[in-house]
C-alpha positions in Angstrom: 80.6 94.5 68.7 81.9 97.3 70.3 86.0 96.6 71.2 86.3 96.8 75.3 87.4 99.4 77.1 91.3 98.4 77.7 91.9 98.7 81.0 94.6 97.6 83.7 91.5 95.4 85.0 90.0 96.3 88.0 92.4 97.9 90.6 90.5 100.1 93.0 88.7 100.3 95.9 88.0 103.2 98.4 87.0 102.2 102.0 85.6 104.9 104.6 86.9 104.8 107.5 87.5 107.1 110.9 90.9 107.3 110.9 93.0 107.2 108.0 96.7 107.3 109.4 95.6 103.9 111.5 93.6 102.3 108.4 96.4 103.2 106.3 99.2 101.4 108.9 97.7 98.4 108.7 98.3 97.8 105.0 101.2 99.3 105.2 102.7 96.5 107.8 100.8 93.4 106.0 101.2 94.4 102.2 104.5 96.9 102.2 101.8 99.3 100.6 103.0 103.2 100.2 100.6 106.4 100.4 101.3 107.9 97.0 98.8 110.6 97.7 98.0 112.2 101.4 95.4 115.0 102.4 93.9 115.5 105.2 90.4 113.6 104.4 91.9 110.6 102.5 95.1 108.4 101.9 95.5 106.7 98.2 97.7 103.7 98.9 99.9 101.2 96.1 101.9 98.6 96.2 105.2 99.0 95.1 105.2 97.5 91.5 101.8 97.1 91.2 99.1 99.0 89.5 96.6 99.0 92.7 94.7 101.8 94.7 93.5 101.3 97.5 92.1 104.7 99.1 90.9 105.2 103.1 88.1 108.1 103.1 87.7 109.7 106.2 84.1 109.3 107.7 81.7 107.5 110.1 78.9 106.2 108.3 78.5 102.7 107.1 82.1 102.0 108.5 83.5 98.5 107.9 80.4 97.0 106.3 80.2 95.8 102.9 77.2 98.0 100.9 76.8 94.5 98.9 80.6 94.2 98.4 81.5 90.7 100.2 85.1 90.6 100.3 88.3 92.5 98.4 91.7 90.0 97.7 95.1 90.4 97.7 96.4 87.2 95.4 99.6 86.0 96.6 102.7 85.0 94.8 103.6 82.5 96.3 101.7 79.7 97.8 103.6 78.7 100.8 103.5 82.7 102.2 99.9 82.2 103.7 101.1 80.8 106.7 103.3 84.0 107.1 100.9 86.4 106.0 98.4 85.3 108.6 100.7 86.1 111.4 101.7 89.4 110.0 97.8 90.0 109.3 97.6 89.5 113.4 100.3 91.2 114.4 99.1 94.4 112.5 96.0 94.0 114.4 93.5 92.6 111.6 91.8 89.1 112.9 91.7 86.2 111.0 88.0 84.6 110.0 88.6 81.8 108.4 91.6 79.7 106.7 92.0 76.7 104.5 92.5 75.6 100.7 90.2 75.7 98.0 92.5 73.0 96.3 95.7 71.7 96.3 97.8 75.0 95.8 95.7 77.3 96.4 95.8 78.1 99.7 93.5 81.4 101.4 92.4 83.2 104.3 89.8 85.5 105.3 91.0 87.9 107.6 89.0 91.8 108.8 91.5 94.8 109.3 91.4 96.9 112.0 88.3 98.5 111.0 86.5 95.6 110.5 86.8 95.5 107.0 86.7 91.6 105.2 89.6 91.0 102.5 91.4 87.7 101.4 94.2 86.5 101.2 95.1 83.7 98.3 96.6 82.3 95.9 95.8 81.3 92.7 97.1 78.7 90.5 97.8 80.5 86.9 94.7 81.2 84.5 94.9 81.4 80.6 94.4 85.1 80.9 96.8 85.7 83.4 99.4 88.5 82.3 103.4 87.3 81.7 105.0 86.8 84.3 107.3 89.6 85.2 111.1 88.1 86.1 111.3 89.3 89.8 115.3 90.2 88.5 114.0 93.1 86.4 114.1 95.4 88.3 116.9 98.6 87.7 118.3 99.6 90.4 119.1 103.8 90.5 121.7 105.2 93.4 122.3 108.5 94.9 123.8 109.5 98.3 120.8 111.1 99.2 118.5 109.4 97.2 116.0 112.8 96.6 117.7 113.9 93.4 119.6 112.5 90.4 118.3 108.4 90.8 114.7 109.7 91.7 115.0 111.5 88.5 116.1 108.7 86.5 113.6 106.2 87.8 110.8 108.5 87.6 111.7 108.7 83.5 112.9 104.8 83.7 109.6 104.1 84.7 107.6 106.2 82.2 109.9 105.3 79.1 109.9 101.6 80.1 106.2 101.6 79.9 106.0 103.6 76.5 108.5 101.0 75.2 106.3 97.7 76.7 109.6 96.9 78.8 108.7 94.3 81.2 111.1 96.1 84.1 111.1 98.3 86.9 112.7 101.1 88.1 113.6 101.8 91.8 115.8 104.5 93.6 117.7 104.4 96.8 120.0 106.8 98.9 123.0 105.9 100.7 122.5 108.4 103.0 119.1 109.4 102.3 117.3 113.0 103.0 114.5 113.1 105.0 112.4 114.3 102.1 112.4 115.4 98.4 113.9 118.5 97.6 110.8 121.3 96.0 112.8 121.5 92.9 112.8 118.0 92.3 108.9 117.2 92.9 108.3 120.3 91.1 110.4 119.2 87.9 109.0 116.2 88.0 105.2 117.2 88.4 106.3 119.3 84.6 106.9 116.1 83.3 103.6 114.3 84.7 105.8 112.4 87.0 106.1 112.0 90.8 108.5 110.3 93.1 108.1 106.6 92.5 109.0 106.4 96.4 106.7 108.0 99.3 110.2 109.6 101.2 113.6 108.8 100.2 114.8 105.2 101.0 118.3 103.9 102.0 119.9 101.0 100.2 120.1 97.3 101.3 121.7 94.6 100.6 118.8 92.8 99.1 118.1 96.0 97.0 121.6 95.1 95.0 120.8 91.3 94.9 117.4 91.7 93.4 118.3 93.8 90.7 118.4 93.3 87.4 121.3 96.3 86.5 122.4 99.0 88.9 123.5 102.0 88.0 124.9 104.6 90.8 125.5 108.2 90.7 128.1 107.9 93.8 130.3 105.7 95.6 128.9 103.1 97.8 130.1 102.8 101.5 132.1 99.6 102.3 129.1 98.3 103.9 126.8 98.4 100.7 129.7 97.4 98.3 128.6 94.7 95.8 130.7 92.3 94.0 128.3 92.4 91.0 128.3 94.6 88.0 127.7 98.5 88.0 127.1 101.2 86.1 129.0 104.5 87.0 126.7 107.6 85.7 129.1 110.3 87.5 129.8 113.1 84.6 125.8 114.1 85.6 125.4 117.8 86.2 124.5 118.6 89.7 120.5 118.6 90.4 120.7 121.9 93.1 122.8 123.9 90.4 120.4 123.4 87.3 117.4 121.5 86.7 117.2 121.3 83.4 120.6 120.6 82.6 120.6 117.7 85.2 117.3 116.3 83.8 118.1 116.7 80.1 121.4 114.4 81.3 120.2 111.7 83.4 117.3 111.2 80.8 119.4 111.0 77.6 121.4 108.3 79.5 117.9 106.5 80.7 116.9 106.7 77.4 119.7 104.6 75.9 119.9 102.5 78.9 116.0 101.6 77.9 116.6 101.2 74.3 119.7 98.8 75.4 117.1 96.4 77.7 114.7 96.2 75.1 117.0 94.3 73.1 117.8 92.0 75.5 114.2 91.2 76.9 
């Protein structure tokens, strides 16, 4: 028998909706999805840290109908969060169709989104073919002042190098005083490497980001409100991205490569 096609599993679904922004807003509010591609006719959304892809395609034909697909679903990490999930669905404008337990430890709910699509939120007891569980603290946090250049370059290349090294860790970029958007030279520079920013826009550093990170790397000082007693690695000697992107990229990637190698030996 021929070898099976290697994939990340069934990760993609596309929904026809009359208003892509309205449809996306529901899944953003309930599941924290972010838009990774945006065009007039569609939005491609993804759950941070996951490989899922949910596309909202502008159209009016068969909106809210299944076309033979009974429903699609989101698998909970913690079964105790089912009630909170139900509350978020309702708050975002959805309707709960059914809620209960398949068996002890496997709660579920079926709900409809704003466009009438039926989806499930449930918890499933781990199966023998589930992938290894990744510790939530295996995130690497990169912080720079504006959250739009050095930390973004570091996070994107860390994710690339970690994947190549089979390192179960994910990168996060944050800013102490974030810009409203990423500079064109950063977006273009990452694109030349086949990459893009991991976030839709620069995001402000929070206490939770610091507390949930396995490793923290900063390119700047943290404010007194953002101070953290844990270990923080300083990369202060990086060239300015605005002056010379290629030089800054080379210096940052060199440090990221060493970090990935170090973490690979520890995890």
